N, C-alpha and C positions, 0 to 999 in steps of 0.2 A: 453646531449639534442640533439635531432635532429631537423634540421629545414627542414620544407616542404614548397616549393613554387607552386608546380605543382597539379593541379586537378586531373592529372594521376598517383599520387604517390599510390603504392600498399596498404600503410596503409589507405589512405583515401577511397579507394575502398573497403577495409575491413570493415570500419566503416559504410559506405553506405549500405552494405549488411544487416547490422543489423535493418534496417528497417523492415525486414521480420521476422515475427514470427518463422518460420521453421528455419531460420539461427541463430536466437537467442538460441532457443532450442538446436540445434546441438552443438553450442559452450558454452552453458551455461554462457553466458554473455549479458549484455544489456548496454544501453546509458543513462547516466544522464548529464544533462547540466544545467547551470545557478548557480548562486552562492548559492542561499539559498538550492537549492537541493544538490549540491555538498557538501557545508557545512555540512548538517545533515548527509549524508553518512559518511563522514570523522569523524565527532563526534561520531559515533555509530560503529566505529572500521572497517569501511570497507576500505579495500586497494585497490586502482583502480590498474587494470592490465596495462593500458595506459591512459595518460593524454595530451589533446590537448589544447595549451594556445595560445590565440591571444594577443600579447602586446598592441597593439592599442585599444584593446576593454578591456582588463583586467585592468582597473584603478581603484583607491580608496583604501583605507586602508583595508577595508574588504576583497576585492579581493586579495589583496596583501598577507594578511594572509594564504589565501587558496593557493593561488601559493606557497608561502613558503613551506607549509605543503607537496605540491606535489613535489617540489623540494628535501625535506627530502627523501622522499620515493624513488626517484631515486637514491640519493646518496647511500642508503642502498641496492640498486639493487632489489628493490620491485616493482618498475613501470618504465615503458617506458615514458619519457616525451619527446613531440613534441611541437616546437614553430611553429606556422602557420600563414600565410598571412590572411588578412581580407577576401580575396577572398575564399580560402580554409576553413576558419571556417565557411564562409555563406553557403558553400556547405554541410558541415558538420551537421550544426546546424538544429534541428526541428523547431525551432522558431526564431523570429526576435530579441529578446533580451536576450542573454544568458550570457553577462557579460565576454565574452570571454575565457570561461572555459568549458570543456567538458571532461568526463572522460569514460571510458569503466570500468564496475566493474563487478564480477562474481555474478552469481545468489545466492540470499538468500535462505540457505538451512536450515530448522529448522523442528523438530518433535513435535507431541504432548507432548511428555514426556519433551521436552525442554521449554515449555512455562513457564514463571516465575510467580507462582501464589501467589497472597497476601493472607492475613488472610480471607478474605471474598471475593474469586475469582469473577472477573467481566469480562465477556467475550461476544463476538458478534459471531455469527455464520450466515454466508451468503451463501445460496445456489442458484447456478445458476446465479450469478452475470454476467451480458453480456457486460456493458459498461464500458471502461476505466475510463471514467470520473466519472461515477457512484461510482466505486469503490475508485478511489481516493479521491472523496468527503467523503466517508464512513471512509477511513482511517484519514481524517483531524479530524473528529468528534471522532473517537476512540482515537486519540492522545489528543484532547481537554478534554475529559472526564477521562483519565488516564485507559484505558483498559488494563487488564492483557495480552490481545491476540485477534486476529480475526482468526476464523477457517473458510476457505474456502471449500465447498463442492460442487462437481460437477459444478466447475466453468466453464463459456463458455468464459470468457475473459482470456488473458494472464496477469498474475500477475505482469510480469516484463515489459510490454508493457511501452515504454517511455511517453506515454500518461497518463499512472497510476501514473507515478512518479512525472510528471508535475503537475497533477489533485491533487495530495496528498501534493503538496508543500514540497516533500522530507519526508513526514511523514511515508513513507514506509519503512524507515530506522529507526524509533523511535518506531513504534508500531509492536510488535511481530505477524507476520502473518504465519500461517501453512495452507498448504493444505492437506486434509485428506478425505478418503472415509467416507461417512455418516454413516455406521455402526461402524467405528472405531471410529468416534468422539462420538457418542452416549454412546460407552462403556467406552471410557475415562472419559466422563462427570460424568457417573453413577460412575465409580471408585472413582472419587474425590467428590461425594456427590454434585454435582453442579446442581440446579435446572434448568429444561429446560423450558423457557417461549417461546412459538412459537406465532407469529403474524399471524393471519388470518382473512379475512374480515367475515368468518362465526362464529367467536367465539361471545358468548353471552355477555361476559363481557369486560368492556373497560380496556384498558392498565393501567389507573390510579387505577383501583379498586383492583390490585394484589400486595401482599407484595413482594418487589424485594431488600429488605434490606439484605438478606444473599446472599451466594454464588449463583450466578446467571448466566446463559448463554441466551442471547436475541437471538432468531432465527428468520431470515426473509429469504423469497424467492424471485425469480425474479418478476417484474412487470408482465411479460407476462403468467407465469404459477403458480405463488405463491409457496407455500411451498408443498413438496411432502408427499404422505401418510404415508412414514416411521417417518419423523419429527412429523408429526401430532400425529401419534399414540404413540411416545415416550415422548410427550410433558408432562410435570407436569401441567403445565397451557397453555390454549390457551387465546389470547387476541386479541382485535381488536381496530383500530383507528376510531373513529366516522366520518362518511361521510355524511354530510349534504345537498350536493349539487348534481348537475348533475354527477360528475366523481365518479368513483367506487374505485379508489385507488391514492394513492400519489406516487411520485417519490421515488424509493427503498431508495436513499441517504436521503430523507427528513424523511421517515417513521423511518428509523434507528436512526437519530438524535433524533427524538421525544422520542423513547423508551429509547435510552441511557440516555438521559437527565433526563427522569422520573426516573431513577435509582438513578441518582444524587440527584434529589429532595427529593426521599424518605430518601436516607442514610443521608442528610444533617439535615433532620427534626428529624430523629432517634436519 
């Protein structure tokens, strides 16, 4: 274990560079901080490249278990482990309360063919998601309903943005996520006989009136632009969420939650 007391340490500077999307992409790594987020990463097989621990802040039994696991990675020469001062950790952390644990992890890399499909596959496809907080909230819902996976097409946000990880409460590591071109995703869904249910305000039928008990992919677009013509043309069904007030659309994460829980409701009744 290496101790760091200086804010000018090269390792500290390297971590700070990861605030930039371009740097994360170039190095194919991102930052995970906080007990819950780090725990979920470790529980799902992620091996950190580096770990930064502040003993003054990393207190309590739950944190101790995570720290012990990080020490094991170092002993097996899988990770570099650094002990840092409170001042150094405050410099590294994205937020005020991170439990004194921060790790650098490699990008998650998964293809469509690696998605683990159940007997009746249940997926969400998100096109053009823009805000890290929105996508993080979608992942929390995806985790809650037990999705087989989330496919992201034409995403405008960086899926490995630390703010996605924070907003998802670490469920980026529990939900299989794949980035894929739209046509590849459609072809893959067709090959696996998964019905495409696309949400659009122009649809004549409400989302509650369509049978979603079988293999299904719920497809939603960004708040600004909605779904593209390619998805709408490929859809087996198009559905809308009733809007009875002045607003013409809901937040993307809210719309996704409504549709995904409707699938759960229908399947429970069936």
